[in-house]
DRENGU-249716 format. One line per field, with one value per residue: x, y, z of N, C-alpha, C in turn. Coordinates in Angstrom, 1 decimal, decimal comma, m for minus. Layout:
N
n.x	X  ...
n.y	Y  ...
n.z	Z  ...
ca.x	X  ...
ca.y	Y  ...
ca.z	Z  ...
c.x	X  ...
c.y	Y  ...
c.z	Z  ...
This chain:
289
n.x	0,5  m0,3  0,4  0,4  m1,3  m1,9  m4,0  m4,1  m2,8  m0,8  m0,4  1,6  2,8  3,5  0,9  m1,4  m4,9  m8,4  m11,3  m13,3  m16,8  m16,8  m14,4  m12,5  m13,0  m11,2  m11,9  m10,6  m10,3  m8,3  m7,8  m9,4  m11,1  m13,7  m16,2  m18,4  m21,3  m22,3  m24,1  m22,2  m20,3  m18,0  m17,2  m15,1  m16,2  m17,4  m16,5  m18,7  m21,0  m20,7  m20,6  m23,2  m24,9  m24,5  m25,7  m24,2  m22,2  m19,8  m18,6  m18,4  m16,4  m13,9  m10,7  m7,8  m5,7  m4,3  m3,3  m3,5  m5,2  m5,2  m7,6  m8,9  m9,0  m7,7  m8,7  m8,0  m10,0  m10,5  m12,3  m12,7  m11,0  m10,2  m12,4  m14,2  m13,4  m15,7  m17,4  m15,8  m15,9  m18,5  m20,7  m22,3  m25,6  m25,6  m22,9  m19,8  m17,2  m14,3  m11,7  m8,4  m7,7  m9,9  m9,8  m8,5  m10,3  m11,4  m11,7  m8,8  m8,0  m9,3  m8,4  m5,6  m5,4  m7,0  m5,7  m3,2  m3,9  m4,9  m2,5  m1,1  m2,9  m2,7  m0,1  m0,2  m1,9  m0,4  1,3  0,4  1,4  4,6  7,3  9,7  9,5  6,9  5,0  2,0  1,7  2,0  0,9  3,3  3,8  4,9  5,9  5,3  5,1  5,3  5,5  7,0  6,1  7,3  9,9  10,9  11,2  11,0  9,0  8,8  6,8  6,4  8,1  8,6  11,2  10,8  11,5  10,8  10,9  11,2  12,1  13,8  13,9  15,0  12,4  10,6  9,0  9,5  7,0  4,7  2,6  1,7  0,9  m0,7  m2,0  m5,1  m5,9  m6,1  m4,4  m1,3  1,8  4,8  8,1  8,7  9,7  10,4  13,1  16,0  17,6  20,7  21,2  21,6  19,4  19,8  21,1  18,9  17,2  18,7  18,6  15,8  14,9  16,4  15,5  12,7  12,4  14,6  16,5  19,3  20,2  21,2  22,6  21,0  18,7  17,5  14,1  11,9  9,9  7,4  5,1  3,5  0,9  m0,6  1,0  2,6  4,8  7,6  8,1  10,6  11,3  12,7  14,4  15,7  18,0  17,9  20,4  22,1  21,0  17,5  15,7  13,1  12,8  10,4  9,5  7,4  6,3  5,8  4,8  2,2  2,3  4,9  6,4  7,7  6,6  5,6  6,0  3,9  1,8  1,1  m1,5  m3,0  m2,2  m3,5  m2,2  m2,5  m2,4  m0,4  3,2  4,1  2,3  3,1  5,7  5,3  3,8  5,7  7,5  5,7  5,0  7,4  9,3  12,5  13,3  12,0  8,9
n.y	m11,5  m8,1  m6,4  m8,0  m8,4  m9,6  m10,8  m8,1  m4,7  m2,3  1,1  3,6  5,9  9,4  11,6  13,8  13,8  13,7  12,7  9,7  8,7  6,1  5,8  5,4  7,1  8,7  9,9  11,6  12,3  13,0  11,1  8,9  7,1  7,7  5,4  3,2  1,6  m1,8  m4,9  m6,7  m5,5  m3,0  m0,8  1,0  4,2  5,2  7,9  9,0  8,1  9,2  11,9  12,2  11,5  13,7  15,7  16,7  17,2  16,0  18,3  19,7  18,5  18,2  17,4  15,3  13,3  10,1  7,3  4,4  1,3  m1,2  m0,1  1,6  4,5  6,0  8,6  11,5  13,2  16,6  18,2  18,6  20,5  23,2  22,9  22,6  20,3  18,8  19,2  18,0  15,4  14,6  12,3  11,3  9,8  6,3  6,0  5,9  7,0  5,2  3,4  2,8  0,1  m1,2  m1,7  m4,1  m6,1  m6,1  m6,8  m7,8  m5,7  m3,3  m3,4  m3,2  m0,8  1,0  1,1  2,0  4,5  5,8  5,9  7,8  10,0  10,4  11,2  13,6  15,0  15,6  17,5  20,0  22,4  24,1  22,4  23,7  26,6  27,2  28,1  27,9  25,0  23,6  21,2  19,4  19,8  18,1  15,8  13,4  15,2  17,6  21,1  24,0  27,2  29,4  29,1  27,1  24,5  20,9  18,1  14,6  11,6  9,8  6,9  4,5  2,3  m1,1  m4,0  m7,5  m10,7  m14,2  m16,2  m19,1  m22,1  m24,9  m27,1  m25,2  m22,0  m18,5  m16,6  m13,9  m11,3  m8,1  m5,4  m3,4  m4,4  m5,2  m7,7  m10,9  m13,0  m14,7  m13,4  m12,2  m11,1  m7,6  m4,4  m0,8  0,5  2,0  5,2  5,2  2,4  m0,8  m3,1  m5,7  m5,2  m4,0  m6,2  m7,9  m6,1  m5,6  m8,2  m8,8  m6,6  m7,0  m9,7  m10,6  m12,3  m13,7  m13,9  m15,6  m16,3  m14,7  m14,3  m13,0  m12,7  m11,6  m8,7  m6,1  m3,5  m1,7  0,0  0,7  1,6  3,4  2,2  0,2  m3,1  m5,3  m8,7  m11,3  m14,5  m16,2  m17,8  m19,1  m18,1  m19,4  m19,3  m20,1  m18,8  m16,6  m13,2  m11,1  m8,0  m6,1  m3,6  m3,5  m6,0  m8,4  m11,1  m13,6  m16,3  m19,7  m21,7  m24,8  m26,4  m28,1  m27,1  m24,7  m22,9  m22,7  m19,9  m17,2  m16,1  m13,9  m11,2  m10,2  m10,1  m11,2  m13,4  m14,9  m15,6  m17,1  m19,2  m20,3  m21,4  m23,2  m25,0  m26,2  m25,3  m24,0  m21,8  m18,9  m20,0
n.z	m5,9  m4,9  m7,1  m9,2  m11,9  m14,3  m17,0  m17,3  m17,7  m16,2  m16,8  m16,0  m16,7  m16,8  m17,9  m19,5  m19,7  m20,7  m18,9  m19,3  m19,0  m17,9  m16,6  m13,6  m10,5  m7,9  m4,9  m2,3  1,1  2,7  4,5  4,0  1,4  m1,0  m1,6  m3,5  m2,4  m2,7  m3,3  m2,7  m1,2  m1,5  m4,2  m6,6  m7,5  m10,7  m13,0  m14,4  m12,9  m10,4  m10,9  m11,9  m9,7  m8,2  m9,7  m11,9  m14,9  m17,4  m18,1  m15,8  m14,5  m12,1  m11,6  m12,0  m14,1  m13,3  m13,8  m15,9  m16,2  m18,5  m20,7  m19,0  m17,2  m14,1  m12,1  m10,0  m7,8  m7,6  m6,4  m3,7  m2,8  m0,7  0,8  4,0  6,7  7,5  5,3  3,3  4,1  3,7  2,2  m0,8  m1,1  m0,9  m1,1  0,6  2,8  3,1  4,8  3,3  3,3  2,5  m0,2  m0,5  m0,5  m3,1  m6,7  m8,7  m10,4  m9,5  m6,9  m7,0  m8,6  m7,1  m4,6  m5,3  m6,5  m4,2  m2,7  m4,2  m3,9  m1,1  m0,9  m2,4  m0,7  1,5  0,7  0,0  0,7  0,5  1,9  2,4  2,1  2,7  1,0  m1,2  m3,2  m6,5  m9,0  m11,0  m14,6  m16,4  m15,4  m12,7  m10,0  m7,4  m7,1  m5,9  m6,7  m5,8  m4,4  m5,9  m5,0  m5,4  m5,1  m5,1  m5,5  m2,4  m1,5  0,7  1,8  2,9  4,8  4,9  6,5  6,4  8,8  9,3  11,3  11,2  10,8  11,6  11,6  12,1  13,4  13,7  15,3  14,7  16,8  15,8  13,6  12,3  11,4  12,7  12,2  12,2  11,0  9,5  10,6  10,1  8,9  8,6  6,6  8,0  7,8  6,2  6,4  4,9  3,0  3,9  6,4  7,7  7,9  9,8  12,0  12,5  13,1  15,4  17,1  17,3  18,0  19,3  18,2  16,3  12,9  9,9  6,6  4,8  2,2  m0,8  m1,8  m3,2  m4,3  m3,6  m4,4  m1,8  m1,3  1,0  3,0  1,8  0,6  m0,6  m0,5  0,4  0,2  2,2  2,9  5,7  8,1  11,4  13,7  16,1  19,5  20,0  21,6  22,1  22,5  22,9  21,5  23,1  22,7  20,0  19,1  19,6  19,6  19,2  17,9  17,4  14,8  13,7  10,5  9,7  11,2  10,2  8,7  5,4  3,4  1,5  m1,5  m3,2  m2,6  m0,6  m0,1  2,3  2,8  0,6  1,2  3,6  2,6  0,8  2,6  4,0  2,1  1,6  0,0  m1,1  m2,5  m4,3  m5,5
ca.x	0,6  m1,2  0,8  0,4  m2,7  m2,0  m3,5  m4,2  m1,5  m0,7  0,4  1,6  3,6  2,8  0,3  m2,6  m6,0  m9,7  m12,0  m14,5  m17,8  m16,6  m13,2  m12,6  m12,7  m10,8  m12,2  m9,8  m10,6  m7,1  m7,6  m10,3  m11,6  m15,1  m16,5  m19,8  m21,8  m23,1  m24,5  m21,0  m19,3  m17,7  m16,5  m14,7  m17,2  m17,0  m16,6  m20,0  m22,0  m20,5  m21,1  m24,7  m25,6  m24,4  m26,3  m23,1  m21,8  m18,3  m18,2  m18,2  m15,4  m12,7  m9,8  m6,6  m5,4  m3,3  m2,7  m4,5  m5,1  m5,8  m8,2  m9,6  m8,1  m8,0  m8,6  m8,1  m11,0  m10,0  m13,5  m12,7  m10,0  m10,7  m13,6  m14,0  m13,3  m17,0  m17,9  m15,0  m16,2  m19,9  m20,8  m23,6  m26,4  m25,1  m21,5  m19,2  m15,7  m13,7  m10,2  m7,9  m7,5  m11,1  m9,4  m8,0  m11,4  m11,9  m11,1  m7,4  m7,8  m9,7  m7,6  m4,3  m5,6  m7,5  m4,7  m2,1  m4,4  m4,9  m1,1  m0,8  m3,7  m2,2  1,1  m0,6  m2,6  0,6  2,3  m0,3  2,2  6,0  8,0  10,9  9,2  5,5  4,1  1,1  2,3  1,2  1,4  4,1  3,1  5,6  6,2  4,6  5,8  4,7  6,5  6,7  6,3  8,0  11,3  11,4  11,4  10,3  8,8  8,4  6,1  7,1  8,0  9,5  11,6  10,4  11,9  10,1  11,7  10,8  13,2  13,6  14,7  14,7  11,0  9,8  9,1  9,2  5,7  4,4  1,5  1,9  m0,3  m1,5  m2,6  m6,4  m6,0  m5,6  m3,5  0,2  2,5  6,3  8,8  8,9  9,9  11,0  14,6  16,4  18,6  22,1  21,5  21,2  18,2  20,2  21,3  17,6  16,7  19,3  18,2  14,4  14,7  16,9  14,7  11,4  12,3  15,8  17,2  20,2  20,0  22,3  22,2  19,9  18,6  16,4  13,0  11,1  9,5  6,1  4,6  2,5  0,4  m1,3  1,9  3,4  6,0  8,1  8,5  11,6  11,1  13,9  14,4  17,0  18,1  18,3  21,9  22,3  19,9  16,2  14,8  12,5  12,6  9,5  9,3  6,0  5,8  5,5  4,1  1,4  2,8  6,0  6,6  8,1  5,5  6,0  5,5  2,6  0,8  0,8  m2,6  m2,8  m2,4  m3,8  m1,0  m2,9  m2,3  0,8  4,4  4,2  1,7  3,9  6,9  4,8  3,4  6,9  8,0  4,7  5,0  8,7  10,3  13,7  13,4  10,7  8,4
ca.y	m10,4  m7,0  m5,8  m9,0  m8,3  m10,2  m10,3  m6,6  m4,0  m0,9  2,1  4,6  7,0  10,7  12,3  14,6  13,4  14,0  11,5  9,1  8,4  4,8  5,8  5,4  8,4  8,6  11,1  11,3  13,4  13,2  9,8  7,9  7,2  7,5  4,2  3,0  0,4  m2,7  m6,1  m7,6  m4,7  m1,7  m0,7  2,3  4,8  5,7  9,3  9,4  7,9  10,1  13,2  12,1  11,6  15,1  16,6  17,3  16,5  16,0  19,7  20,2  17,7  18,7  16,3  15,1  11,9  9,4  6,2  3,6  m0,2  m1,4  1,1  2,4  5,4  6,4  10,1  12,0  14,3  17,9  19,1  18,9  21,5  24,4  22,7  22,3  18,9  18,2  19,2  17,1  14,0  14,3  11,3  11,2  8,6  5,1  6,1  6,0  7,1  4,0  3,2  2,3  m1,3  m1,8  m2,1  m5,4  m7,0  m5,9  m7,6  m7,4  m4,4  m2,3  m3,5  m2,6  0,6  1,9  1,3  2,9  5,9  6,3  6,2  9,1  11,0  10,7  12,0  15,0  15,7  16,0  18,4  21,2  23,6  23,8  22,1  24,6  28,0  27,3  28,6  27,0  24,3  23,3  19,9  19,5  19,6  17,2  14,6  13,4  16,0  18,8  22,1  25,3  28,2  30,5  28,8  26,0  23,1  19,9  16,9  13,5  10,6  9,1  5,5  4,1  0,9  m2,0  m5,4  m8,5  m11,8  m15,5  m16,8  m20,6  m22,8  m26,3  m27,2  m24,1  m20,6  m17,4  m15,9  m12,8  m10,5  m6,7  m5,0  m2,5  m5,1  m5,7  m9,1  m11,6  m14,1  m14,5  m13,1  m12,3  m9,9  m6,7  m3,0  0,2  0,6  3,2  6,0  4,8  1,0  m1,6  m3,9  m6,8  m4,7  m3,8  m7,5  m8,2  m5,2  m5,9  m9,5  m8,6  m5,7  m7,5  m11,1  m10,9  m13,4  m13,5  m14,6  m15,8  m16,8  m13,9  m14,4  m12,2  m13,6  m10,8  m7,4  m5,7  m2,2  m1,8  1,4  1,0  2,3  4,2  1,4  m0,9  m4,1  m6,3  m9,9  m12,2  m15,6  m16,2  m19,0  m18,8  m18,2  m19,5  m19,5  m19,8  m18,2  m15,4  m12,1  m10,3  m6,6  m6,0  m2,4  m3,7  m7,3  m9,1  m12,5  m14,0  m17,7  m20,6  m22,5  m26,0  m26,3  m28,8  m26,4  m23,4  m23,0  m22,2  m18,5  m16,8  m15,4  m13,0  m9,8  m9,8  m10,9  m11,9  m14,7  m15,7  m16,1  m18,1  m20,4  m20,8  m22,3  m24,2  m26,0  m26,9  m24,7  m23,3  m20,5  m18,4  m21,0
ca.z	m5,0  m5,3  m8,3  m10,3  m12,4  m15,7  m18,2  m17,3  m17,7  m15,6  m17,6  m15,0  m17,2  m16,6  m19,1  m19,2  m20,6  m20,2  m18,4  m19,9  m17,9  m17,3  m15,9  m12,1  m9,8  m6,5  m4,1  m1,1  2,0  3,6  5,3  3,5  0,0  m1,2  m2,4  m3,7  m1,8  m3,5  m2,5  m2,3  m0,4  m2,0  m5,5  m6,9  m8,4  m12,0  m13,1  m14,8  m11,9  m9,2  m11,3  m12,1  m8,4  m7,7  m10,7  m12,7  m16,1  m17,6  m18,2  m14,5  m13,8  m11,4  m11,3  m12,9  m14,5  m12,5  m14,6  m16,5  m16,3  m19,8  m21,3  m18,0  m16,4  m12,8  m11,9  m8,7  m7,8  m7,0  m6,0  m2,3  m2,4  0,0  1,6  5,4  7,0  7,5  3,9  2,6  4,5  3,4  1,2  m1,4  m0,7  m1,6  m1,1  2,0  2,9  3,8  4,9  2,1  3,3  1,9  m1,5  m0,4  m0,8  m4,4  m7,7  m8,8  m11,1  m8,5  m5,7  m7,4  m9,0  m6,0  m3,6  m5,9  m6,6  m2,8  m2,4  m4,8  m3,3  0,2  m1,1  m2,8  0,4  2,5  0,1  m0,5  1,0  0,4  3,2  2,5  2,4  3,2  m0,1  m1,8  m4,3  m7,7  m9,6  m12,2  m15,8  m17,4  m14,6  m11,4  m9,0  m6,8  m7,3  m5,2  m7,7  m5,2  m4,2  m6,9  m4,4  m6,1  m4,3  m5,8  m4,7  m1,3  m1,4  1,8  1,8  4,0  4,7  5,6  6,5  6,8  9,5  9,5  12,3  10,8  10,3  12,2  11,0  13,1  13,0  14,7  15,1  15,1  17,7  15,0  12,5  12,6  11,0  13,9  11,8  12,3  9,8  9,7  11,1  9,1  9,4  7,7  6,6  8,6  7,0  6,4  6,4  3,7  3,2  4,7  7,7  8,2  8,3  11,0  13,1  12,8  13,8  16,8  17,9  17,6  18,5  20,1  17,6  15,3  11,7  8,9  5,2  4,3  0,7  m1,4  m2,2  m4,1  m3,8  m4,1  m3,9  m0,7  m1,2  2,2  3,9  0,9  0,7  m1,4  0,4  m0,1  1,0  2,4  3,8  6,6  9,0  12,8  14,0  17,5  20,4  19,5  22,6  21,6  23,4  22,0  21,7  23,4  22,2  18,6  18,8  20,6  19,6  18,4  18,3  16,3  14,3  12,9  9,2  9,6  12,0  9,5  7,8  4,1  3,2  0,1  m2,0  m4,2  m2,1  0,1  m0,1  3,5  2,6  m0,3  2,0  4,5  1,7  0,3  3,7  4,3  1,0  1,6  m1,0  m0,5  m3,2  m4,8  m6,5
c.x	m0,2  m0,9  0,7  m1,0  m2,8  m3,3  m3,7  m2,9  m1,7  0,1  0,4  2,6  2,8  2,2  m0,9  m3,7  m7,3  m10,4  m13,1  m15,5  m17,5  m15,2  m13,5  m12,3  m12,4  m11,1  m11,6  m9,9  m9,4  m6,8  m8,3  m10,7  m13,0  m15,4  m18,0  m20,2  m22,5  m23,4  m23,4  m20,0  m19,2  m16,9  m16,0  m15,7  m16,6  m17,2  m18,1  m21,1  m21,9  m21,0  m22,6  m25,4  m25,5  m25,0  m25,3  m22,9  m20,3  m17,8  m17,9  m17,1  m14,2  m11,8  m8,6  m6,3  m4,2  m2,5  m3,8  m4,2  m5,9  m6,4  m9,0  m8,7  m8,6  m7,7  m8,7  m9,0  m10,4  m11,1  m13,5  m11,8  m10,6  m11,9  m13,2  m13,9  m14,7  m17,6  m17,1  m15,4  m17,7  m19,9  m22,2  m24,3  m25,9  m23,6  m21,0  m17,7  m15,2  m12,2  m9,7  m7,6  m8,8  m10,7  m9,0  m9,0  m12,0  m11,2  m9,7  m7,2  m8,2  m8,9  m6,2  m4,5  m6,1  m6,5  m3,6  m2,6  m4,5  m3,5  m0,8  m1,6  m3,2  m0,9  0,8  m1,1  m1,6  1,5  1,5  0,5  3,7  6,6  9,2  10,5  7,7  4,5  3,2  1,8  1,4  1,7  2,3  3,4  3,7  6,1  5,4  5,4  4,9  5,8  6,0  7,1  7,2  9,5  11,8  11,6  10,5  10,2  8,2  7,6  6,9  6,9  9,1  9,9  11,2  11,0  11,0  10,8  11,1  12,0  12,9  14,5  14,3  13,3  10,1  10,0  8,7  8,0  5,4  3,1  1,8  0,7  m1,2  m2,2  m4,0  m6,7  m5,4  m4,6  m2,1  0,8  4,0  6,8  9,0  9,2  10,5  12,5  15,0  17,4  20,0  22,3  21,0  20,0  18,6  20,5  19,9  17,0  17,3  18,7  16,7  14,2  15,2  16,0  13,4  11,3  13,6  16,6  18,2  19,9  21,2  21,7  20,9  19,9  17,3  15,4  12,2  10,7  8,1  5,8  3,6  1,9  m0,2  m0,4  2,9  4,8  6,3  8,7  9,5  11,5  12,4  13,6  15,7  16,9  18,5  19,8  22,0  21,1  18,5  15,2  14,4  12,3  11,7  9,5  7,8  5,4  5,3  4,6  3,3  1,7  4,0  6,4  7,1  6,9  6,0  5,3  4,1  1,5  0,4  m0,4  m2,2  m3,1  m2,6  m2,7  m1,3  m2,7  m0,9  2,0  4,6  3,5  2,5  5,1  6,4  4,4  4,6  7,5  7,0  4,8  6,4  9,6  11,4  14,0  12,1  10,1  8,0
c.y	m9,2  m6,5  m6,8  m9,1  m8,8  m10,9  m8,7  m6,0  m2,6  0,0  3,4  5,8  8,3  11,2  13,0  14,2  13,7  12,6  11,0  8,8  7,1  4,7  5,8  6,7  8,2  9,9  10,9  12,5  13,6  12,0  8,7  8,2  6,9  6,3  4,0  1,6  m0,4  m3,9  m6,9  m6,8  m3,3  m1,8  0,7  3,0  5,2  7,2  9,7  9,2  8,8  11,5  13,3  12,2  12,9  16,2  17,3  16,6  16,5  17,4  20,3  19,5  18,5  17,6  16,2  13,6  11,3  8,4  5,4  2,1  m0,6  m0,1  2,0  3,2  5,7  7,9  10,4  13,2  15,5  18,7  19,4  20,0  22,7  24,1  22,4  20,8  18,2  18,2  18,1  15,6  13,7  13,4  11,3  9,9  7,4  5,0  6,2  6,2  6,0  4,1  2,5  0,8  m2,0  m2,3  m3,5  m6,5  m6,9  m6,8  m7,1  m6,1  m3,2  m2,3  m2,8  m1,1  1,5  2,1  2,2  4,3  6,5  6,7  7,6  10,2  11,4  11,5  13,4  15,7  16,2  17,1  19,6  22,5  23,2  23,5  23,0  26,0  28,2  27,8  27,5  26,3  24,1  21,9  20,2  19,2  18,7  15,9  14,6  14,0  17,1  19,9  23,4  26,4  29,4  30,2  27,7  24,7  22,1  18,7  15,8  12,5  9,9  7,6  5,0  2,6  0,1  m3,3  m6,3  m9,8  m13,1  m16,2  m18,3  m21,1  m24,3  m26,3  m26,2  m22,8  m19,6  m16,6  m15,0  m12,1  m9,1  m6,2  m4,0  m3,1  m5,7  m7,1  m9,9  m12,7  m13,7  m14,3  m13,1  m11,0  m8,9  m5,3  m2,1  0,2  1,9  3,9  5,4  3,3  0,3  m2,4  m5,1  m6,4  m4,5  m5,1  m7,9  m7,4  m5,5  m7,2  m9,5  m7,7  m6,4  m8,9  m11,5  m12,1  m12,9  m14,4  m14,7  m16,2  m16,0  m14,0  m13,7  m13,1  m12,8  m9,5  m7,1  m4,3  m2,5  m0,4  1,7  1,7  3,1  3,5  0,6  m1,9  m5,1  m7,5  m10,8  m13,5  m15,6  m17,5  m18,4  m19,0  m18,2  m19,8  m19,2  m19,2  m16,8  m14,4  m11,0  m8,9  m6,2  m4,6  m2,5  m4,9  m7,7  m10,6  m12,7  m15,4  m18,5  m21,5  m23,6  m25,9  m26,9  m28,1  m25,0  m23,6  m22,4  m20,7  m18,2  m15,9  m14,3  m11,5  m9,5  m10,7  m11,7  m13,3  m15,5  m16,3  m17,3  m19,4  m21,1  m21,8  m23,4  m25,4  m26,7  m26,4  m24,1  m22,0  m20,1  m19,4  m20,4
c.z	m5,7  m6,7  m9,5  m10,8  m13,9  m15,8  m18,3  m17,2  m17,1  m16,5  m16,7  m15,4  m17,0  m17,9  m18,6  m20,2  m19,9  m19,8  m19,3  m18,7  m17,2  m16,6  m14,4  m11,5  m8,3  m5,9  m2,7  m0,2  3,0  4,4  4,7  2,1  m0,2  m2,1  m2,5  m3,1  m2,8  m2,7  m2,0  m1,4  m1,0  m3,4  m5,6  m7,8  m9,7  m12,1  m13,4  m13,7  m10,7  m9,6  m11,4  m10,8  m7,8  m8,7  m11,6  m14,0  m16,3  m17,7  m16,9  m13,8  m13,3  m11,0  m12,3  m13,0  m13,7  m13,3  m15,2  m16,3  m17,5  m20,4  m20,3  m17,2  m15,0  m12,6  m10,4  m8,7  m7,0  m6,4  m4,5  m1,8  m1,8  0,8  3,1  5,6  7,0  6,1  3,1  2,9  4,2  2,1  0,6  m1,0  m1,6  m1,7  0,4  1,9  3,7  3,8  3,7  2,1  2,7  0,5  m1,6  m0,7  m2,2  m5,4  m8,0  m9,4  m10,1  m7,3  m5,9  m7,7  m7,9  m5,0  m4,1  m6,0  m5,2  m2,3  m2,9  m4,2  m1,9  0,1  m1,5  m1,6  1,4  1,9  m0,6  m0,3  1,0  1,8  3,4  2,8  2,8  2,2  m0,6  m3,0  m5,4  m8,2  m10,8  m13,4  m16,8  m16,7  m13,3  m10,3  m8,5  m6,6  m6,5  m6,2  m7,1  m5,1  m5,2  m6,3  m5,1  m5,2  m5,2  m4,9  m3,6  m1,4  m0,4  1,7  3,1  3,8  5,5  5,5  7,1  7,5  9,8  10,6  12,1  10,2  10,9  11,6  12,1  12,6  14,1  14,4  15,6  15,8  16,9  13,8  12,9  12,3  12,1  13,5  12,0  11,0  10,1  10,2  9,9  9,7  8,4  7,8  7,1  7,6  7,3  6,5  5,1  4,0  4,2  6,2  8,4  8,7  9,6  12,2  13,5  13,6  15,2  17,6  18,3  18,2  19,3  19,5  16,5  14,1  10,8  7,6  4,7  2,7  0,3  m2,0  m3,4  m3,5  m4,3  m3,6  m2,8  m0,5  0,2  3,2  3,1  0,8  m0,5  m0,5  m0,2  0,8  1,0  3,1  4,6  7,5  10,4  13,0  15,5  18,3  19,8  20,5  22,2  22,7  22,7  22,5  21,9  22,9  20,7  18,3  20,0  20,7  18,8  18,8  17,1  16,0  13,4  11,5  9,1  10,4  11,3  8,6  6,4  4,1  1,8  m0,3  m3,0  m3,8  m1,6  m0,1  1,2  3,4  1,6  0,4  2,9  3,7  1,2  1,4  3,9  3,3  0,8  0,6  m0,4  m1,3  m3,7  m5,8  m7,8
């Protein structure tokens, strides 16, 4: 899955440090990240090469440290602060602002690091002003936080809980396609946890809302960070309880159907827990392999 990057190691404790030319630089314009084009697609630019293409040196660097993977740090560029939307979206030659799902096609370190950095960048972009009094905020100097110097309000990174569930009906798996997912493949029922409900209650509710089905024997499978929606996803397996007639929620899904084990194609498990759950069923396992 996306967070499994061994033998590499993520060090995400808060600290302040200066950049090296070979460190990665995330430039986020509020919705997209600046990436460098190459023959194979896109890569995250290094601090030194982005500064050089703009005629700058490390002495001109505007940004702050986010975290490191092994000995390479990820920094968030602060040079767009105060610029107009058009200026913030201007990309140097050879670079392009791309949606954050582009990270999914990168190597494990850039995929995990880029997506996580974009998660932090998105959180910071949403909290430039205090939600309590409207004053301009500042970054915390001893922990990852955003602070209002006027009223003292403190905001921490937003991580929203999500559940995803592989519902089994004998040798069939409940598979679905969300209307907002650009990937045409079938995946699983999932959704955000509502205020006041447990993860297991969210599983019951989401399956009923999206497919009109009841489930039983809910079992925890595993979890993963999912920076693309500022989420932490908890994966479960469950069994059909009663009638197997699907009543699809057309506002959310374009497809929902029972698929026999032998008809499920192989799914790559290096990115998402959804694919891991599907492969777990396809291979005939009953627990996390």
